[in-house]
N, C-alpha and C positions, 0 to 999 in steps of 0.2 A: 723808680725806687732807689736808684743809684745815689741820690743826693743824701738820703738818710744814713746809709753806711758811712759815707764820706764825713758827714757831720759827726757821727759817732766817734770816728778815729780822731778828728780834730779836737772834739770836746773832751774825750776821755784822756787823750795824751797831753793836752795843754793844761788840764786842770789837776792832773795827778802829779804828786811829787815823786817822780820816778827817775832813775838814773838815765842819762842821755842815751846809752846804748839800748836800754829797755824800751824807751819811747819810740825808737825807730821801728820796733816790731812788737806791738802790744800783744800779750798773751790773753786771749779772751775766754771766758767761761760762760756757758749757757745754763739758764735755769728754766726748765719747762720745755720738754720736747713734744709738745702736743699741738703745734702750729706749723704751718708751711713756712712761716717766717724764719724758723731756724735753718732751713735748707737755703732759703733765699740769702740770708745774711752770710752764712758760712761759705756759700759758693762765691759770693762777691769778695769776701776777704781772703779765702784760701786758694782760689783757682785763678792763676794768672792768665789763663786762656779765656776766662769769662770776659765778654766785651764790656761788662760794667764792673770789672775788677777794681777794687779799692785797696791800694797798698797801704802798709803801715800797721796791720794787725792780722792775727791768725787765731782762729777758733781752735783751741787745743783740748778743752775740757767741757763736760756737761753733767748736769744733774737731771734725771729723767722727769720727775714730777708727774703731773697728770691728775685729773679729778675723776675718781671712780663713779661719781653720780652724774657725770656729763659724758654721754656716749661719744660725742664728737671730740671730746678731749682724750679720754683714756684709750680709745680705739686707734688713735693716731701715733701713740708713743712708740710701739714696736717698730713700725715702718720707718719713722724718722730716725730712731735710734740706730737701726740697721744701716741706713744711708750715711749717717754721720760717722759711724765707726768704720765701715768698710770702704767708703769712698773718700773720706777726709781724714781718717786716722784719729778721730776725736776720742779721748778717754773718758769713760763714764765713771762718775763718782757716786757713792751711796749717801754722801753727807756733804752739804753745802759748805760748812766751815772747813772741812778738809780740802775741798776743792779750791777754796780761796787761798790756801797756802801756795798753790802752784800757778796762780794767774795774776794778772795785773789789773784787770777790769772785768765787769760782769754785764751780760745782756740778760735781763729778767724777762723771759718771753712767754711765761705761763699763760695759756689762753684764758684761764679762769682768774679773774682779779681777786677773788676772795683770799687765796693763800699768799698774795703778794707781800702783805705786811710781815708775816712770819718768815717768809722766804728771804726777805731783804735784810732782816735783822742781823743774821750772821755775816752778811756782806758788809754792812755798815760797821759792825763790830771789828771786822778785819781791815777796815779803812780802804776798801776797794771802790773806786768810781763805779757807778752803776747807771745803766740806761734801763728804764722800765717801759716795756712795750704796752700799748693800749689793751685794756683799760689800766689806769694807774692802780686802781684797787677795786674792791667789791663794794665799797661805801665811801662817802665823803669823809667820815670819821677816820677811816683807815688811811685814806690818801693824805689827810692833814698830818696824821701821826708819822707817816713815812718821811715826809719832808721836814718835819720837826726833829725827828731822830737824825736825819742826815745833816741838817744845819747844826745841831748841837755837837755832832761828832766831826763837823767840818769835812764831810765826805761829799764829793760831787755826785749829784743825783738829778736826772732829768727824764722827761718822757715826751714823746711826740708821735704823730702818725705820719707815715710817708705820703698820705694823701694831701698833706699840707702843701707839698710841692708839686702836685699833679698839675700839668700845664694848664688845663681848663680852670682849675681852682685859682691858680696864680693869676691868670688873665682876669678873671672876675674880681679878685681881691684888689688888684692894682689898677683897675679901670676907673677912669674919671667919669662916673655916671651920676654924680650928684648925690643927694641925700637918699640913703637906702631905708626904705620904710618896711619892707618885708622881703623874705627870701624863701625859696623852696629848694630843698635838697632831697633827692631820691636815689635809691640804689638797693642793693641786697640787704635785707634786714631780717634774717632768721631769728627766732626767739628760742630761749632756753628757760624751761620752767624753774631751774635752780637760780637763775640770775635775773637781775633787773634788766629791762630792755636796753637802757643806755650803757650797761656794763658788759653787754655781750660783744666781743671783738668782731663778730661777723656783721655788726651794724656799721657798715662803712659809710653810710650817708651822714651820720652825725658829725664826724670830724671835719667835714667840708665847710661847716659853718665857722 
């Protein structure tokens, strides 16, 4: 998973029109503290003792988020908030727009893709580069609108899954095996009644395609 945080720093710093001294250490803000990814990302950025440490950025702020109708979302927020504030000194904000005043770029990590469009609007309005963790949105319509808004505002915006660089996936993707006629991907695929199967971030088999 180290490659993705590295890509985040390179992409967010190279695409944002920031002062040179700011680019050297981007101030990052998180939106959505309901996924283990917030701890994984923060540890790699903030902890120089982490064997997978990625210099160049520090997570300093966060907006809790969380979806009340998804137990696996809302139940995680308190624990991850506690870890971020007590172990990494992250400041919690009650408003995304206010948080954007104090940061250089955003990691939109909300487990539930449905609120992504509304959550990213103040980020784009503030002109902050943003990485959107999977899923991009809760629907194709919302996903299209997100990137249309970003393009119109000329705000860097991208999304990706760390599984894209998993050694086994890379090996298969780059292998010279001739014409591929079919493929099978399997892995954890829990479902959530409130979400479409392909929009649930726990479905880790889908991104491997």
